[in-house]
N, C-alpha and C positions, 0 to 999 in steps of 0.2 A: 570396431568402428566407432568414431567419436560421434556423439549424439548431442544435437542442439536441443536445450531445454527452454521453453518459455513458460514464464510464471505470470498469471494473471492476478492482479490485486482486484478482485471481482466487484467488490462493492464500490470501490473507487471508480470503476469503469461503467458500472450501471448507473451510478448517479451522474457521471458525465453524459452518458447516453440519454439520461432522463431530461437533463436540462439542454441537451444538444438537439433532440428530436422533438418536434411540435407534440403536444398532447393531443392534437386532432387525429394522431394515428391511433385508430381504436380497434378493437375486437368487434365481431359482428354484433355482439350485445351493446356496444357502446363504451365497453370498458377500456381506458387507455392502456396501450401496449407500447408505447414509446420507448420505454427503457428496454423492454424484451427485444423488440426488434433492432433498436440501436446497438445493443451489446451483440447481437448476432452478426450484424453488419460489420462491427468492429472486429469480431473474431475472425470472420472471413477475410477481411482485409489483411489482418495480421498474419493469418497462415499464408496468404497468397503472396504477401511481400517478403517474409522472413523464413518461411519453410521450416518450422521446428519439426524435430522428429518426436519430442514428447511436449506435452501440453497440460498444464494443471491449472484449474480455476481454484485459487486459494481463498478460503472463506473466513470471515469473522464469526467464530463460534462464541466469543465474547469479545465485543467491541471496546469494553473498558474493565479489564481484568482487575479483580480486587487487590491482587498484589501490587499493581502499579498504583491504584489509588490510595493504598495504605502508605505508600512511600511519599506521595505528593497528591493530597486530598483534591486539589484543584484540577486534576488530570481529566480533561474532557468534560468536566463538570457542567459547562454552559450548554453542552449539548445533549444534556439529559432532558427527556420530555417530561413535562408536568403531569404528574398522575394524581388521581384522587387518593385521599389518605387511606382509603380502605384497599388500594390496589396493592398488589404483591409487591414486596420491598425489593424488587429487581430492577435495575437501571434500565430504561428503554431509550434507545437513541431515538432522537427527533428525526423522523423521516417524513417527506411530503405525503399528504394523504392518498395522492394517486399513484405514489410509487410502492408503497407498502404492499398493496395487493399483487404487484407485479413479481415481487421477490420470489414467492413460491412457484410462480410461472417459470421463472429463469431456472430455479433449481430443477425443476421438473424437464425442462427443455434440456439442459445440460446433461441430466442423467440419461434421458432416453437417447440422445445423441451418442453418448459415451464418452464425453469429455470428463476427465476425472475431477471431482470436486472434493477438496481436501481441507479439513480444519481440525482444530484440536481444542477440547474443552479447556476454558481458562486462559485462552490465547487469541491474540488477533492475527488477522491474515498476514500482517508484516512478520509476525514471528514464525509462520508456516513457511513464508517466502524465505526468510533468513536461514531456516533450517534446511530447506531444499537447495538453496543456492550453495550453502556450505557442503553438501553431500555430493554436488554435482562434480563429474570428472570432465565434462565437456563445457562449450560455450553456453552461458545463461543470459537470456533477455528476460527482464523484469518489465512488465507493463503496468504503469501505475501513474496517478495523478497526485501522489502523495510524496513530497520532497523528502520525508524522513528515510525513504528507502535509497536515497543517493549514497548512504553510508555503505551499501553493499556493493557499490561500484569498485571494480578492480580489474586492471589491465592484465596483472599476472594471472588472475583466475578467469579472465575472458568473461567478466560479469559486467553488463551494462544495463542502464534503464532506458526505456523507451517511454517518453513522458508526453502525453497530450498537451499541446499547447492552444489548439482550437478545436473545441468540440471534442470529437474522438477522430477526426480525420488527419490532422497534421500532428506528427510526432517529432520531438526534439531526441535526438540520440546522445544520451548523457554518458560520457566516458571521463576517465581521469583528466584528460586534458581540458574538457569543458569545465570540470570542477575547479581546476587550478585557475582558469581564465575568470570564472565568474565569482568564486568564492575564495580563492586563495588556499584551498586545501585539497587534498586527494580524498578518496573515497573513505579511507580509515579516519580521516580527521573531521568528516562531516558531523559525526554524532556530537563531537565535543564542540564544534562550532554550534550546532543546534541548542545544545543544552545551555551554553553561555549566552546565546542571543535570546533563547526563549521563544516560544511560539503561541500567541494568544489563541489560535484555532485549536490547539490542543490543551490549553489551560496551563502552559509551562511558563513559570514567571520569568526565568532567566535571571541573569545578574543585572541588577538595576544599574543603568547607565551604560551597559555593554551592549552595543549593536553589533550588526553583522561585521561591519569593517573593523571595529575594534577587536572583536573575537578573532578575526583573521590575522590581525596583527599580532595579537598575544600568541597565537598558535604558530605563527611564523617565527616568533622569537624564542618560544619556549618549547615547541614540539608537540606537546599534547597537555591535556588537562593536568596530569601528575606534574608536569614540567612547570606550568604555570603556578600551581600551588606551592611547588617548591621554592618559586621565586618569591612568592608572598612571604614565605619563612626566612628569606635571605635579605638581610638589611642592605647587601651590596648589589642587589639586582636593580635593574634599570626601570622597573615599574614605577610609574607616578604615584605620589602619595594618595591620590583619589583613587587610582586603580587598586592600590594595595588595600585601602580600606574598605572598597566595595567588594572585593573578592574575599577578603577576611570575613566580613560580616555575612557573606553568603555561603559560608562553610556548610551549614546544615543542609542546604538546598543542593549544593555540590556534592556533597556525600552520598545522596540517594539518586540524584538525577541521572546518573550514567546508566543505572539499571533500568530506569524508566524509559530513557531515550533510546538506548541501544537496543535492537531487535534480538530476540532470543535465537540461539542457534543450535539448541538441543530439545526442541519440542517433540514429544511423543506423537507419532503419527501412525494411522492404521495403514494396512497394506493397501495398495491401489496399483491400477495399471496406467501409467502416465503416456502410453504410446498414444500418437494422434490416432483417433478412430477413422479408418478408411470407409467404413460402412456403419450404420446406425446400430447401437447396441439394442435397441427395441423399435423396429421399424413401425409396429402397430401403434406404440405410444407417440411416436413422431407424428404420424398422420392424424392421430386424434387431437393431438395439441395444435397442429397446423391448422385444423377445422375449426376447433374450439376458439381459439385466440386470434384466427385470421392472421397467422404469421408468414403466410405465402412466400413471397420472393426472398425475404430475409432467410427464411429457413432453408429454401432451395439452393441460395447462394453459399451458405455455410457448409451445407451436406456436399455441394459440388466442389467446393474448394478443398474440403477435408479429403475427398475421394481422390483428388488429383495427384 
């Protein structure tokens, strides 16, 4: 039997939930739980609408891996929270004050329900998603607010992205037809488009003077990054002098950017059960968490939907 796999870019989704649900949603002690309840409501809706057989909450065990920073030092540098000099020399992602305390609650709730939470030391959730999508033998739905994962879209492998366009309620289905219409590339070409264009939100400089439209035209003309660089070395190619100069000067960046931008597909992962849990793994923990954090309707909805 072919199984449908749904992969959640968990941090991306709880950030969306945090900003999409009012912080007036609080636990009995007054602690905001808007991200927790918003994420649970989102999972309930996703399972209801798309009926996956397997469901994995993919985690950032390292949101800014050293091996990526070594290649491009600016990678996510502006998102590092300022720390006191005596603090540990570990990069901490800047997270809103009222979101940070909710993350352990999210972890505990997912564990009690029995939704697989999977991460790998030294890797981002994107890399976990890339690895699991590559292993899948059936259709894959990747739920993320991060366009970087558009590179995994493949009609042949039946992999698509469900991209929240408004809060966490309205999703855009991203397949190869949409990528060609919007960006002029297919899933396989999106990573090359992204590294040429650059991405300020991830600290990727891109090639100066090469925006999204120019990047798409270069890829349409030359196939991929290797083809573009071959054209730089070919005096007879149709690159403009300015394009040739800019691409040539960007060689050091372009030599390392593919490894940074492309998600890993061979991440070591622990054993886990991806099957959608029809009953809670730990009913007592579920009840305790529901009472402690006032998760009420949100938790009941997700449990009822999973049972369905």
